[in-house]
PARONU-118620 format. One record per atom (N, C-alpha, C, O, CB): x, y, z; residue in one letter. Coordinates in steps of 0.1 Angstrom, whole numbers, plus 5000, padded with zeros to 4 digits. Glycine has a CB too. Layout:
XYZA;...
***
This chain:
780594007255D;781894017261D;781994117272D;781494227270D;782894037251D;782794077284W;782494167296W;783794237298W;784894207293W;782194087309W;783594357306A;784694437310A;784194487324A;783094457328A;784994567300A;784994557332D;784594597345D;783594727343D;782894767353D;785794627354D;783594787333E;782794907331E;781694907320E;780694977320E;783695017328E;781994827311E;780994817298E;781094687293E;782194617293E;781394917286E;779794637289H;779794507282H;779394527267H;778494607264H;778794407290H;779894457258A;779394447243A;778594317243A;778994217249A;780594437233A;777494327235F;776594217235F;776094207220F;775894307212F;775394227245F;775894067216H;775294047203H;773993947207H;774193857215H;776393967191H;772893977200L;771693897204L;771093857191L;770993927181L;770693977212L;770593727192Q;769993667180Q;768793577183Q;768893487191Q;770993597171Q;767693607176V;766493537181V;766593397172V;766993397160V;765093617178V;766093307179V;765993157172V;765193167160V;764093227160V;765393047182V;765793117148G;765093117135G;765093247127G;764593257116G;763593077138G;765893337132Q;766193467125Q;767693477123Q;768493427131Q;765693587131Q;767993557111S;769393567109S;769893697114S;771193707115S;769693547095S;768993797117K;769493917121K;769993917135K;769493867144K;768494007120K;771193977135I;771894007148I;771894137154I;772594227149I;773093987147I;771394157165E;771294287171E;772594307181E;773094217188E;769694297179E;773094417180T;774394447187T;774194577197T;773294657195T;775594467177T;775094587206G;774994707214G;775994697227G;776794597228G;773394717219G;775994787235T;776794797247T;775894817258T;774794867257T;777894907246T;776394767271L;775794797283L;776694847294L;777694787297L;775094687286L;776394947301E;777294987313E;777094897324E;775994857327E;777195127319E;778194877331Q;778194777342Q;777594857355Q;778294867365Q;779594717345Q;776294897353K;775594967365K;774194907367K;773494887357K;775495137362K;773894887379P;772494817382P;771294887376P;770294827373P;772194797397P;771395017375H;770195077370H;770195077354H;769295127348H;770195227374H;771295017349V;771195007334V;770994857330V;770294837320V;772495057327V;771594757338L;771294627335L;769894577339L;769294497332L;772294557342L;769294627349G;767894587354G;766994617344G;766294527339G;767394657367G;766794747339P;765694777328P;766094697316P;765094657309P;765594937324P;767394667312W;767594607300W;767094457300W;766494407291W;769094607298W;767394397312V;766894257313V;765194267315V;764494167311V;767694187325V;764694357321A;763194367321A;762594367307A;761694297304A;762594487328A;763294457298K;762794467285K;762794327278K;761894287271K;763694567277K;763894247281L;764094117274L;762894027278L;762193957271L;765494047278L;762694047292R;761493947297R;760193987291R;759393907287R;761293937314R;759994117289E;758694157283E;758694137267E;757594117260E;758494307287E;759794147262R;759894117247R;759593977243R;758893947234R;761194147241R;760193887252F;759993737248F;759193657258F;759193537259F;761393677248F;758293747265G;757293677273G;757693587284G;757093497288G;756393597264G;758893627290G;759393547300G;759993397296G;760293317304G;758293527310G;759993387284R;760593247279R;762193247281R;762893347282R;760393227262R;762693127283P;764093117286P;764893177275P;764593167264P;764592977287P;765993247279I;766993307270I;768393257273I;768793277285I;766993467270I;768993197265A;770293137266A;771393257265A;771393337256A;770493037254A;772293267276V;773193387277V;774493327277V;774793267287V;772993477288V;775393347267G;776893307268G;777493427273G;777293537268G;777593257255G;778393397283L;779193517287L;780593467291L;780793347295L;778593587300L;781593547290E;783093517291E;783493527304E;784493587307E;783893607282E;782893457314Q;783293457329Q;782393367336Q;781293327331Q;783293617336Q;782893317347S;782193227356S;781793297370S;780993247377S;782993107358S;782693417372R;782493487384R;782593627381R;783193657371R;783493447394R;782093717388G;782293857387G;780993937387G;779893867389G;782893877374G;780894057386A;779794147389A;778694117378A;777494127382A;780294297389A;778894077366L;777894067356L;777093937359L;775893937360L;778594057341L;777793837361I;777193707364I;776393707376I;775293657377I;778093597365I;776893777386H;776193797399H;774893867397H;773893837404H;777093867409H;774893967388A;773594047386A;772693957378A;771493967380A;773894177379A;773193877368L;772193807360L;771693687367L;770593627363L;772793777348L;772393637376M;771893517385M;770493537390M;769793437391M;772693487398M;770093657393A;768893697399A;767593657391A;766493647396A;768993847403A;767893657376Y;766793637368Y;766593497364Y;767493447358Y;766793707357Y;765293437367D;765193297365D;764993237351D;764993117348D;764093257373D;764593347341F;764393317327F;765793327319F;765793297307F;763293417321F;766893367326L;768193367318L;768893237322L;768993197334L;769293507322L;769193177311V;769993047313V;771393067309V;771793067298V;769392937305V;772293087320L;773593127317L;774693017313L;774592907319L;774093207329L;775493047304Y;776592957299Y;777893017301Y;778293077291Y;776392927286Y;778593007312P;779893067311P;780893007302P;780892877301P;780393067323P;781693087295I;782593027284I;783893077288I;784093207289I;782293067269I;784992987289H;786293017294H;786893117283H;786693097271H;787092887296H;787593217288P;788193327279P;789193247269P;789393297257P;788993437288P;789793147273T;790693077263T;789893017253T;790193027241T;791692957270T;788692957256T;787892907244T;787493017234T;787493007222T;786492837250T;787193117239V;786793237229V;787993277222V;787893317210V;786193357237V;789193287228A;790393317220A;790793227210A;791193257199A;791593337229A;790693097214K;791192987203K;790092987192K;790492967180K;791292827211K;788893007195Y;787893007185Y;788093117175Y;787993107163Y;786593017191Y;788393237181R;788693367173R;789993337164R;789893377153R;788793497183R;790993277168E;792093257162E;791993157150E;792593167140E;793093217172E;791093067154A;790892957142A;790293017131A;790592967120A;789892837147A;789393117132F;788793177119F;789193317116F;788793377106F;787293157120F;790093377126K;790593517122K;791993517122K;792593537133K;790093627131K;792693477112S;794093467112S;794793587112S;795993587115S;794493407101S;794193707110S;794693827111S;795293867126S;796193957127S;793693907106S;794593807135G;794893847149G;793993957155G;794193987167G;796293877150G;793094017147A;792194127150A;791494087163A;791193967165A;791194167139A;791394187171K;790594157184K;789894287188K;790394397186K;791594097197K;788494267193S;787894377198S;786694327207S;786294217205S;787394477187S;786094407216D;785094347223D;783894307216D;783294207219D;784794437233D;783494397206P;782194337196P;782594217189P;781794127187P;781794447185P;783794207185L;784194097177L;784193967186L;783793857182L;785694117172L;784593987200D;784493857208D;783093837213D;782693717215D;785493877221D;782293937213A;780893917216A;780293837205A;779393747207A;780094047219A;780593857193G;780093777181G;780493637181G;779893537177G;780493837168G;781793627186Q;782293487186Q;781593407198Q;781193297196Q;783993477189Q;781393467209I;780693407218I;779193367215I;778593267220I;780793487229I;778593457207L;777193427203L;777393307193L;776593217195L;776493547196L;778293297183E;778493187174E;778793057182E;778192957179E;779593227164E;779593067192I;779892947201I;778492897207I;778292777207I;780892987213I;777692977213L;776392947219L;775492897210L;774892797213L;775793067226L;775392947198T;774292907189T;774692767183T;773792687180T;773993007179T;775992747180K;776392637171K;776892517182K;776692397178K;777592687160K;777392547193H;777792447202H;777292437215H;777892387225H;779192457203H;775992477216Q;775292477229Q;775392357236Q;775692347248Q;773792507228Q;775192237228D;775192107234D;776492067241D;776491977249D;774892007224D;777492147238R;778792117245R;779092207256R;780192187262R;779792117235R;778392297258L;778592397269L;777992347282L;777092267281L;777992517265L;778392397292H;777892357306H;776992467311H;777392587311H;778992317316H;775692437314R;774992547319R;775392577333R;775692487341R;773692517318R;775192707336F;775592747350F;774492717359F;773392767358F;775892887351F;774792627369N;773692587379N;774292617392N;774992527397N;773092437379N;774092727398P;774592777411P;774292677423P;773092647424P;774192917414P;775092627431D;774792557441D;773992637452D;773592747450D;775892497446D;773792577464T;773092647474T;773792767478T;774992787475T;772892557486T;773092857486V;773692977492V;774792937501V;775892987501V;772693067499V;774492837510E;775392797520E;776792737513E;777892767517E;774692677528E;776592667503T;777792617497T;778592717489T;779792717490T;777492497488T;777892807483R;778592917476R;779293017485R;780393067483R;777692997467R;778693037497L;779293117508L;780493047511L;781593107509L;778493127520L;780392927517L;781492857520L;782792857512L;783892867516L;781092747520L;782392827497G;783392837487G;784092957487G;785292957486G;782692817474G;783393077487R;783993197486R;784793227499R;785893297498R;782993297483R;784293187511L;785093207522L;786393147523L;787393207527L;784293167533L;786393007519V;787592947520V;788692997510V;789793007514V;787392807517V;788193037498E;789193087489E;789593217494E;790793247493E;788593097475E;788893307500D;789193437503D;790193427517D;790993517519D;787893517505D;789893317524R;790793297536R;792293267530R;793293307535R;790193167544R;792293177520R;793493137514R;794293257509R;795493267511R;793293037503R;793493357503K;794093467498K;794793557509K;795793617508K;793193547490K;794093557521A;794693627533A;795793557538A;796793617542A;793693627544A;795693427537V;796993357543V;798193377533V;799393387537V;796793187546V;797893367521G;798993397511G;799493537513G;800693557512G;798393377496G;798493637515L;799093777517L;799993797528L;800993867528L;797993877518L;799593727539R;800393717552R;801693647549R;802693687554R;799493637564R;801793537541T;802893467539T;803993557531T;805093547535T;802493357532T;803493627521T;804293727514T;804993817523T;806193837521T;803393807505T;804293877533H;804893967543H;805693897552H;806693947556H;803994047550H;805393787556V;806393707565V;807693677557V;808793687563V;805693567569V;807593637546Q;808893617538Q;809693737535Q;810893737536Q;808493567525Q;808893857532A;809593967530A;810194017544A;811294077543A;808794057524A;809593997555L;810194037568L;811393947570L;812493997573L;809094017580L;811293817569G;812593737571G;813693777563G;814793787568G;812293597568G;813493797549A;814493847542A;815193987546A;816394007545A;814093847528A;814294077551N;814794197556N;815694187570N;816694257572N;813494287559N;815194087579L;815994077591L;817193997588L;818094007596L;815294017601L;817393927578K;818693857575K;819693967571K;820893937571K;818393747564K;819294077567E;820194177563E;820894267574E;821994327573E;819394267554E;820094267586Y;820594347596Y;820394297611Y;820894347621Y;820094477595Y;819494187612Y;819094147624Y;818793997624Y;817693967629Y;817894217628Y;819593907620P;819493767619P;819093687631P;818493577630P;820693707614P;819493747643Q;819193687656Q;817693687659Q;817293627669Q;819993747666Q;816893767652A;815393767654A;814893647650A;813993597656A;814693887647A;815393577639L;814893457635L;814893347645L;813893267648L;815593417623L;816093337652E;816293247663E;815493287675E;814893197681E;817693227666E;815493407680L;814593457691L;813193427689L;812493417699L;814793597692L;812693407676T;811393387674T;810993247670T;809893217667T;810893477666T;811993157669N;811993017664N;811493007651N;810992907646N;811092937672N;811793127642G;811393127629G;809793147625G;809293147614G;811892997623G;809093167637N;807793187635N;807493337635N;807093387645N;806993117646N;807593407624L;807393547623L;806093597624L;805893717627L;807893587611L;804993517622S;803593557622S;803093547636S;801993587639S;802593467612S;803893497645S;803293467658S;803193597666S;803893697662S;804093367666S;802393597676R;802393717685R;803593747692R;803793867695R;801393707694R;804393637695L;805593667702L;806693747692L;807393837696L;806193517706L;806593697681A;807593757670A;807193907668A;807993987670A;807393677655A;805893937666C;805394087663C;805694157675C;806194277674C;803894097659C;805494107686D;805594207698D;807094217701D;807494327705D;804894157712D;807994117699L;809394127701L;809994237691L;810794327695L;810093997700L;809594227678L;810194317669L;809694457670L;810394547666L;809994267655L;808594477676L;808094617677L;808694667691L;808994787692L;806594617678L;808894587700K;809594637712K;811194647711K;811794737717K;809294537723K;811794567703W;813294557701W;813494557685W;813894447680W;813894417708W;813194657677P;813294647663P;814894617658P;815094587646P;812694777657P;815894637666T;817294617663T;817894527673T;817294517684T;817994747662T;818994467670F;819594377679F;820294467690F;820294427702F;820694287671F;820694587687A;821294667698A;820194707708A;820494727720A;821994807692A;818894727704D;817894737713D;817594627722D;817294647734D;816794767708D;817694507715F;817494387723F;818594357734F;818394307745F;817394267713F;819794397730Q;820894367740Q;820994467751Q;821594437761Q;822194377732Q;820294577750Q;820194677761Q;819194637770Q;819094687781Q;819694817756Q;818294537767A;817194487778A;817794417789A;818694337787A;816094397772A;817394427801K;817894357812K;817394207811K;816294187806K;817394427826K;818094117817P;817693977816P;816393957823P;815693857819P;818893887822P;816094027833S;814694007839S;813694057830S;812593997830S;814594087853S;813894157821T;812794217813T;812694097803T;811494047800T;813194367806T;813794037797L;813593947788L;812793817792L;811893757786L;814993907784L;813193777805K;812393667811K;810893697812K;810193617807K;812793637825K;810493807817R;809193857817R;808393847804R;807293797803R;809193997820R;809193897794F;808593917780F;808193767777F;807093737773F;809693977769F;809193677777Y;808893547772Y;807893467781Y;806993387775Y;810293467771Y;807893487794Y;806893427802Y;805593487799Y;804593407799Y;807293437817Y;805493627795G;804193677790G;803693617778G;802493627776G;804293807789G;804493557771H;804193487759H;804093347759H;804293277749H;804993537749H;803893287772N;803693147774N;804993067770N;804892947768N;802593107765N;806093127770V;807493047769V;808093057781V;808593157785V;808393097758V;808092917788R;808692907800R;809692797802R;810092757813R;807692887810R;810092747790S;811092647789S;812492697795S;812992797789S;811092597775S;813192647804P;814592697809P;815592697798P;816492787798P;815092617820P;815492597789E;816392597778E;816292717769E;817292787765E;816092477771E;815092737765V;814792847755V;815192977762V;815893067756V;813192857751V;814792997775I;815193137782I;816693137783I;817193247781I;814693147797I;817393037785E;818793047786E;819493077773E;820493147772E;819392917793E;818993027763R;819393047749R;819193187744R;819893247737R;818692937739R;818093237750V;817793377746V;818693487753V;819093587747V;816393397750V;818993447765L;819893537775L;821293507768L;821893617766L;819893487792L;821793407764A;823093377758A;823293447746A;824393497743A;823293227756A;822293467737L;822193537725L;822393697728L;823093777721L;820793507719L;821693737738A;821793877742A;823093917746A;823494037743A;821093897752A;823693827753E;825093857760E;826293837751E;827193917751E;825293757771E;826293727743K;827393697736K;827393717720K;828393717713K;827693547739K;826193727715S;826093747701S;826493887695S;826293987703S;824593707698S;826893897684Q;827294037679Q;826394077667Q;825993987659Q;828794047675Q;825994217667A;825194257655A;825994237642A;827194257640A;824894407658A;825094197632L;825694177618L;826294297613L;827294287606L;824594127608L;825794407615T;826294527611T;825894647620T;824894637627T;825794557596T;826694747621T;826494867628T;826294997619T;826095107624T;827594887638T;826194967606D;825995067596D;824495127599D;823495057597D;826095007580D;824495257603S;823195317607S;822195327596S;820995317598S;823495457611S;822595337583A;821895347572A;821095227569A;819995227565A;822695387562A;821795107572I;821194967571I;820294937582I;819194887580I;822294857570I;820794967595V;820094947606V;818795017608V;817794957611V;820994967617V;818795147605E;817495227605E;816495207596E;815295197600E;817795357604E;816995187583S;816195157572S;815594997575S;814394977573S;817095167558S;816394917579G;815894777581G;814894777592G;813894707591G;817094677584G;815094857603S;814194857614S;812694907610S;811694857615S;814794947625S;812795017602R;811695077598R;810794987589R;809594997590R;811995197592R;811394917580L;810794817571L;810294697580L;809194647577L;811794757560L;810994657590T;810594557599T;809194597606T;808194527605T;811694537611T;809094717611Q;807994767618Q;806794767608Q;805594737612Q;808294907624Q;807094797595M;805894807586M;805494677583M;804294657582M;806294877573M;806294567581Y;805794437578Y;805194377590Y;804194297589Y;806894357573Y;805594407602V;804994347614V;803594417616V;802694347622V;805894357626V;803494537612G;802094607614G;801194537604G;799994527606G;802294757611G;801694497592L;800794437582L;800294287586L;799194247584L;801494427568L;801294227592I;801094077597I;800094087608I;799194007608I;802394017602I;800294177618Q;799294197630Q;797894227623Q;796894167627Q;799794317641Q;797794317613A;796494347609A;795794217601A;794594207600A;796794487598A;796594127596L;795994017588L;795693897598L;794693827596L;797093967577L;796493887609N;796193777619N;794793767625N;794193667626N;797293797630N;794293877629P;792893867634P;791893857623P;790693807626P;792493987643P;792193897610V;791293877599V;791093727596V;789993677594V;791893947588V;792393657596I;792393517594I;791593437604I;790993337601I;793693477594I;791793477617V;791093417628V;789493427626V;788693327626V;791493487643V;789193547622K;787693567620K;787193487608K;786093437608K;787393727618K;787993467598Y;787693367586Y;787493227591Y;786393167589Y;788893357576Y;788493187599D;788393047605D;787093027612D;786392927610D;789593017615D;786693127621E;785493107628E;784393107620E;783593027622E;785393207637E;784193197611R;782993197603R;782893067593R;781793017591R;782893337594R;783993027588I;784092907580I;783592787588I;782692717584I;785492867575I;784192777600Q;783592667609Q;782092677612Q;781492577612Q;784292657621Q;781592787614E;780092807616E;779292747604E;778492657604E;779792957617E;779892817592V;779092767579V;779192617577V;778292547573V;779692837565V;780392567579F;780592437577F;779892337585F;779292237581F;781992407578F;779892377598D;778992287609D;777592287605D;776892187608D;779092357624D;777092387600A;775592407597A;775292347582A;774092347578A;775292577597A;776192307576H;775892257561H;775392117562H;775792037570H;777292257552H;774492087554P;773791947554P;774691847551P;774391727554P;772491947545P;775791867543E;776691767538E;777891747549E;778791667546E;777191807524E;777891817560V;778991827567V;779591677573V;780791657574V;778691917579V;778691597576K;779091447581K;779891377571K;780691297575K;777791357585K;779791397558I;780591337548I;781991377549I;782891287548I;780091367533I;782291497553F;783691547552F;784191577566F;785291627567F;783791677543F;783491547576T;784091547591T;784791417593T;784191307590T;782891577603T;785991427597G;786691307601G;787491247591G;787991137593G;785791217605G;787691317579L;788591257568L;790091277574L;790591387579L;788291337553L;790791177571P;792191177576P;792991277571P;793391277559P;792791067575P;793391367581G;794291477576G;793691597571G;794291697568G;795091417564G;792291607571A;791691717564A;791691847574A;792191957570A;790091687559A;791191827586G;791191927596G;790392037594G;789792037583G;792591967599G;790292147602P;789292257601P;789592337588P;788792417583P;789492357614P;790892337581A;790992407569A;790692347557A;789992407548A;792192437567A;790992217555L;790692147543L;789292087541L;788692077531L;791592047541L;788892027553A;787491967553A;786392077547A;785592027540A;786991927568A;786392207550P;785492287544P;785692317529P;784792347522P;785492397551P;786992307525R;787392327512R;786892217503R;786492247492R;788792327512R;787092097509L;786591967501L;785091977499L;784491947489L;786991827508L;784292017511L;782892037510L;782492137499L;781792097490L;782392077522L;783092257500A;782692357491A;782892317477A;782092357468A;783492487493A;783992227473F;784092177460F;783092087456F;782492117446F;785292117459F;782791997463F;781691897459F;780391947460F;779591917451F;781791777468F;779992027471G;778592087472G;777491997473G;777691887479G;778392177459G;776392027468T;775091947469T;774691897456T;773891807456T;773892027475T;775091957445D;774491907432D;775191797428D;776391807424D;774692017420D;774691667429R;775391537425R;775191517411R;775791417406R;774791417433R;774591597402S;774491577389S;775691667382S;775791667370S;773091617385S;776491737390R;777291817384R;778491737378R;778891767367R;777791907394R;778891627384Y;779891537378Y;779291407375Y;778591347383Y;780991517387Y;779491347364A;778891217360A;779791107366A;779290997368A;778791197344A;780991117368A;781891017373A;783191077379A;783591197377A;782290917363A;783890997387A;784891057394A;786091107385A;786791207389A;785490947404A;786191047373L;787091097364L;786691237359L;787591297353L;787290997354L;785591277360N;785291417355N;785991517366N;786491617362N;783591447355N;785891467380V;786391547389V;787991537388V;788691647389V;785791517403V;788591427386Q;789991427384Q;790491507372Q;791691557373Q;790491287382Q;789791517361S;790091597351S;789991747353S;790891817351S;789491557340S;788791777357F;788491917360F;789491977370F;789992097368F;786991927367F;789891907380T;790791967391T;792191977386T;793092047391T;790891877404T;792491897374G;793891897370G;794791787376G;795991767374G;794592037374G;794091697384V;794791597391V;795091477381V;796191417382V;793891547404V;794191467372A;794391347361A;795491417351A;795491527348A;792791317352A;796391327347P;797391387338P;796691387325P;795691327323P;798691317337P;797391467315V;797091487300V;797891397292V;799091397294V;797191637295V;797391317284T;798291247274T;798091287259T;796891297254T;798091097274T;799291327253K;799391367238K;799991267232K;801091227236K;800091497236K;799391207221S;800091107213S;799891147198S;798791177194S;799490957217S;800991137190S;800791147176S;801891057170S;803091057173S;800991307171S;801390967162G;802390867156G;802990777166G;802390707174G;803490947148G;804290797165K;805090707176K;805390787189K;806090747198K;806490647169K;804990907188S;805290997199S;803990997211S;802891017208S;805591147193S;804390977222R;803290977233R;804091057246R;805191027250R;802790807238R;803391167251V;803791237261V;802691257271V;801591297268V;804391347256V;802991237285V;802191247296V;802691357304V;803791347309V;801991127303V;801791467308Y;802291567315Y;801091627324Y;799891597322Y;802791677305Y;801491697333A;800591757343A;799591857336A;799991927326A;801291837354A;798291857340R;797291937334R;797592097339R;797692127351R;795791877338R;797592177330A;797792327332A;796492397334A;796292477344A;798592387321A;795592357324A;794392447324A;793292387334A;792592297331A;793692447309A;793292437347C;792492387357C;792392487367C;793192577368C;793092247362C;791292477376P;791292577388P;792292537399P;792092447407P;789992577395P;793292627399K;794392597407K;794192577422K;794892507429K;795392697405K;793092657427F;792792637441F;792192507443F;792592437453F;791792737447F;791392457435D;790892317436D;791892207437D;791992117445D;789992287426D;792792227427R;793892127425R;794892137439R;795392037443R;794792157411R;795092237444Q;795892257455Q;795192197467Q;795792137476Q;796192417458Q;793792207467T;792992157479T;793191997479T;793591947489T;791392197477T;792991927468F;793291797468F;794691737470F;794891627475F;792791747457F;795691827465H;797091797466H;797391807481H;797991707487H;797991887458H;796991917488E;797291937502E;796591827511E;797091787522E;796992077507E;795391797507F;794691697516F;795291567515F;795491497526F;793191687511F;795691517503S;796391397501S;797791397507S;798291297512S;796491367485S;798391507507R;799691497515R;799591487529R;800391417536R;800491617513R;798591557536L;798391557551L;797791417554L;797791387565L;797491687556L;797191347545S;796491227549S;797491117552S;797291017559S;795391187538S;798591137546V;799691027548V;799991007563V;800290897567V;801091067540V;799991097571T;800391087585T;799191047592T;799291027604T;801091217593T;797991037587H;796890987594H;796090867589H;795190817596H;795991097595H;796490817578C;795990707570C;796990597567C;797890627560C;795390757557C;796790477572Q;797690367569Q;797990327554Q;799090307550Q;797190257576Q;796890317547W;796890277533W;797690387525W;798590357516W;795390247527W;797490507528A;797990627521A;799490637524A;800290667514A;797290757525A;799890607536R;801290597540R;801990477533R;803190487529R;801290577556R;801290367532N;801790257524N;801990287510N;802990247504N;800890137525N;801090357505Y;801090407491Y;802390477488Y;803090447479Y;799890487488Y;802590587497V;803790677494V;804990587497V;805990597489V;803790807502V;805090507507Q;806290437508Q;806590337497Q;807790327493Q;806290367522Q;805590277491Y;805790177481Y;806290247467Y;807190187460Y;804390097479Y;805890367464Y;806390437452Y;807690507455Y;808490527446Y;805290547446Y;807890547468T;809090607470T;810190497469T;811190527463T;809190687485T;809990377475D;810990277473D;811190247458D;812290197455D;810590147479D;810390277449K;810590267435K;811190387428K;811390387416K;809290237430K;811490477436G;812190587430G;811290707425G;811690807419G;813090527418G;810090697427K;809190797422K;809290937429K;809390937441K;807790747424K;809291047423K;809291177429K;808091197439K;806991157437K;809191287419K;808491267449Y;807391277461Y;806191337455Y;805091277456Y;807791367473Y;806191457449H;804991527445H;804191447433H;802991457431H;805491677440H;804991367426T;804391297416T;803491177423T;802491137418T;805391237407T;803991127434I;803391027441I;802091087449I;800991027450I;804390957451I;802291217453I;801191267461I;799891297450I;798791287453I;801691407471I;800291337438R;799391367429R;798491247425R;797291247423R;799991437417R;799391127423A;798690997421A;797890947433A;796790887432A;799890877418A;798290987445L;797490947457L;796191037457L;795190997462L;798290977470L;796291157452A;795091257452A;794091187440A;792891207441A;795491437449A;794691127430Y;793791057421Y;792990957426Y;791890937421Y;794491007411Y;793590887437K;792890767443K;791890827453K;790690787454K;793890677450K;792290937460W;791390997470W;790091037464W;788991017469W;791991117477W;790391107452I;789091157445I;788091057443I;786891087445I;789391227432I;788490927439R;787590817435R;786790787449R;785590777449R;788490677429R;787590777460I;787090747472I;786090857477I;784990817482I;788190737481I;786390977476L;785491087481L;784291107472L;783191147476L;786391227482L;784591077460F;783391087451F;782290987453F;781091017453F;783891067436F;782790867457K;781690767460K;781090797473K;779890777474K;782290617460K;781890837483C;781190877496C;780190987495C;779190987501C;782190927506C;780591087485W;779691197482W;778491147475W;777391197478W;780391287475W;778591067465Q;777491027458Q;776490927466Q;775290927464Q;777990947445Q;776990847476E;776190777484E;775890817499E;775390747507E;776790657484E;776290947500R;776091027512R;776590947525R;775890947535R;774591057513R;777690877524T;778190797535T;779690857538T;780390887529T;778290637530T;779890867551P;781190907555P;782190817553P;781990697554P;781190947569P;783390857551Y;784590767548Y;784990687561Y;785090747572Y;785990847543Y;785090567560N;785490467571N;786690407569N;786790317560N;784390357573N;787790437575E;789190387572E;789290237574E;789890167567E;790190457581E;788590177585D;788690027588D;787989957577D;788389857573D;788089987603D;786890007572K;786089947561K;786889947549K;787089847543K;784690027559K;787490057546Y;788290077534Y;789489967534Y;789789897524Y;788990227533Y;790189967545M;791289877547M;790889727545M;791589647540M;791889897562M;789689697549E;789189557548E;788989527533E;789289417528E;787789557555E;788389627528T;788289607512T;789489587505T;789589497497T;787589717505T;790589667509L;791789647502L;792489527505L;793289477497L;792589747504L;792289467517K;792789337522K;792089227513K;792789137508K;792489317537K;790689227511K;789989127504K;790589137490K;790689027483K;788489157505K;790889247484R;791389247470R;792889207469R;793389197458R;791089377463R;793389187480G;794889167479G;795789287476G;796789267470G;795089057469G;795389397480S;796089517476S;797389517484S;797289487496S;795289647478S;798489557479I;799789567486I;799689687497I;800389687507I;800989607476I;798789777494F;798889897501F;798089857515F;798189947524F;798090027494F;797489747518A;796789707529A;797689627538A;797489627551A;795589637524A;798689567532T;799689477539T;800989517539T;801689457546T;799789357533T;801489617533L;802789667532L;803489697546L;804589647549L;802789807523L;802789757555H;803389787568H;803689677576H;804589677585H;802589867576H;802789557573L;802989427580L;804289367575L;805089317583L;801789337577L;804389367561Q;805689307556Q;806889387562Q;807889327565Q;805689297540Q;806789517563T;807989597566T;808389577581T;809589557585T;807589757564T;807289557589N;807489537603N;808089407606N;808789387615N;806189547611N;807689307598S;808089167599S;809689157594S;810189037594S;807089077591S;
***
């Protein structure tokens, strides 16, 4: 059982009933000698290690040893197993370590061995996830900035066209953090500012000048205006700090993606683009034994629904226990594919006309896309839109001919 400072362990030798217990500090100079003693004690023979995590400092440290066979076990699995046999609700790290050992020894055939993909694939996977975190953090600050501006300076939303993460928005709010400051600027100054940010549309400039001349401040209460402007400058500073970080992530992700041996399969997917194509590649990776069939991918990512039936009751619902980032990847890709892919557009139109909810349709579309991508990945063949449309026509699929019927 793991923690950020100390790990509790239970150890059992095959064929023996004795169980050894102990704790280990999360320090390289402690873990290294402990693993070395295990190698010496068992002559370098394989040692199965069950641990309650799939990422983190401990598993990163243990990956370096070739004789350790790692079996990550989901914390929920350990918790449910404990609850099944410990009705008292008692919990402790040593107790959980014992549960993990029991799961490992009695159900090893049902556990998935940890087989890390190539360095390039794992690097790409971490980069795209970390980039998403940076974008999410910026979005949080942008939303907070927008809410703050609505309380004392709503004109800023129109002056920036609602794009508060742009260079124009950040520079404008730092230069004129209140509407009173903005109104004091000369028309020539405002024109130069917008020209300097590549905004030269006469209609836009005219609208900006009209706002400065005719609009009124929402409030003149100095308590609200001063506190609001200070908060605005804080959020702008945070957004400005994150913008170049995200750009650097994009550049590095593109470099790793372009150099990856599987890049041709995921380049040119309709709607994927520079953000989602690397995410799809990082998900599938290079290990083609990882998933036996497309259904494994659909279930693992949470795209496939869950059915519960008992007696006459039958309920179908969205899967909750899944990697949310991966599910989001397929959902976003499917949504964006609609504007670039004819059959996907037909698919959405067909079920929209039948009254299905939009995101339900997109999840179902993702279910179909996973089957297509899985086959392309297994066969190492890039997706071909024309070829797939021809296949749909041969099968008599409505999704290949719907647009023709609509146009006629």
